N, C-alpha and C positions, 0 to 999 in steps of 0.2 A: 289558806290558799284559795285564790279565786278560780271559779269554774268558768272557763271561757266558752264562747259559742262553739269553737272548734272542738273542745273536749266533750261537750254535750253531744255534738253531732257524731263524734267518734264513738261514744258510748252507745248511742242509738244504733249506729251502723253495726257495731259488734253484736249487740243484742239481736238485731234483725238477722244477721248472718248466722248466729247460733240457732235461732228458731228455724231458719230455713233449712239448716242441715239436721237439726235434732228431730223435727217433726216427721220427715219422711222415714227416718229410721224407726221411730215409734210406731208409725202406721205400718211399716213393713212387718213388724211382729204379729199384727192382727190381719195380715193379708193372705190372699190366695197367691197362686203362682201362674205366670203366663206359661206358654208351652215351651219356652226356653229355660224355665226354672227360675226366672226373676220374680221377686215379690211385687205384687200389684194390689193396690187397694182401690177398687172402683169407686168407693165413696169418698175418697180423698182428692178427687180431681177438682180443679178450680172452677169447673163448669157449674152453672146454676141449673142445668138440665135435670130432669128426673132421672133416676137410675133404676133400670129394670133388670133384675137378676133372674135368669131362667135356669133352674136346676134340672139337669138331664143326666142320663147315663147312656153309654154306647150300647149296652146290652138290654135296655128297656124298650120293648116294642111300642109302648104307649108314648114314650119320649120321642121316638122316631116318627110316629104318626103325626105328631104336632109340628114337625119341621116346617111345612108350608105356612101354617098359621103363625108361628113365631117369626118367620122371615117377613111375612106380610105386615105384621104389627110393627116390627122394627123399622121397616121402610115407611110405613104410614106415619109413625111418630118420630122419625129421625131428627127433626128439627127441635123437638121438645124433650126427647128422652134418649139416654145412652143405654143400649142393651148389651148384656154380657151373658154368654152361656157359661154356666158353672157346673163343673164335673166334680161331684163330691166323693166319688168312690176312690178310696186310697190305692186300689190296684190298677186303675186306668192309667196307662202310660200316655205320654205326649204323642207318641207315634200312633197309637190306637185312636186318640182323639183327632189327630190330623186326618186320618183315614175317614173317620166318621164325618168330619166337617166337609171333606171332599165329596163323599158319597151323597150327602144331603144338600150339597151346594150352599153351605152356610158362608156368609161373609161377616157374621157377627163375631167380635172378639171372644175367644174361649179362655177360661181360667180353670186351673186345677185347684181344688180345695181339700187336700188330703187331711189337714188339721181341723177342718170344719169351722174355720173362722167366720166365713160368710154364712154357712149353714146356721150357726148360732145367732148371728145378727138378724137373719131373716126368719128364724124359727121354722126353717124348712124341715120336712120329714119325708117327703115323697118326691119322686121324679116322674113326670114333670111337675114342677111347682114354680110359681112366680112370686117374686117379692118386688114391690115398688117402693122406692125411697123418694121422698119429696125433695124439693130444692134445698131444704135445711137438713137433709139426710136423716129425717125421721121415717121410720117404717110406716108407710101409709096403707099397705095391703100385702097380704101373703095368702096364697092358696092356689086354687085351680085356675087354669087358663080359661076354660069354659066348662060346660056340663056335658060334653060329648060322651064321656064315659059314665055309665051308671055304676059299674064296678069293674074290676080288672078283667072280667071275662065277658062283659057286655057293653056295647056302645050303641048310642042312638044313631039313626040315619044321618042326623046333623045336630049340631048344638042348638039349644033353644035359649040359653043364656050365655053371655060373653063377659065374664067378670073382669078379666084383665083389660080388655078393650074399653069396657065401661069405666074402669078406674082411671086409665090413662086419659080418656076423653074428659072425665070430670076434673082431674088434676090440671090438665092443660087449659081448661076453661075457667079455672078458679072456683069451681063448684065443690061442695062437700060431698064426697062419695057416700053412697048409702051402705055399701058392704065393705068392711075392712079385713075380713077373714072368711075363708071358705075351706072346706075339706077337699084336698086334692085326691085324685084316684091315680094310682100307678104303682111304681116299684119303690119299696122302702129304701131309705138311705141307711146303710149299715153303720154299725158302731156308734149309734147315738146313745147318750147317757140316759 
């Protein structure tokens, strides 16, 4: 039986349709949830922008103190990077997160990560902690936002190093970042293996 051009095109179209519907479902299994409870995988977007995941908790005062810095960086790099606030605590409700976003005037999309899918990908352990994925979705950096906190009970008057900003600056300029990992200071993410 001869394979006509029409049959080949039909086969390609069917395969393409299958992949289009099968891939989002596969990504959904490893995704976090938006505040309406829908699966979202911020790394599966078609965008070639960097992806910055900022892990925070509503009950962590150090996370709250970083709100202005996080918002400033998300605005500064809005053309080159997509920012997401990730709430990894299983007990935080969407309502509590919405209140937190309103209280701190956040406009960054928020995700719940009760199964720690993003926590595992980012190797996050603390809130606040940042993870930056490059355009190919490889983890380029994870760790503190800056060195404002010496430990959980002591902060400097101002940060003297700015690891997240430096990383974003380097990646958006095509440079090789010097630091790929730093220890964050803050509240531990519970239920980690």
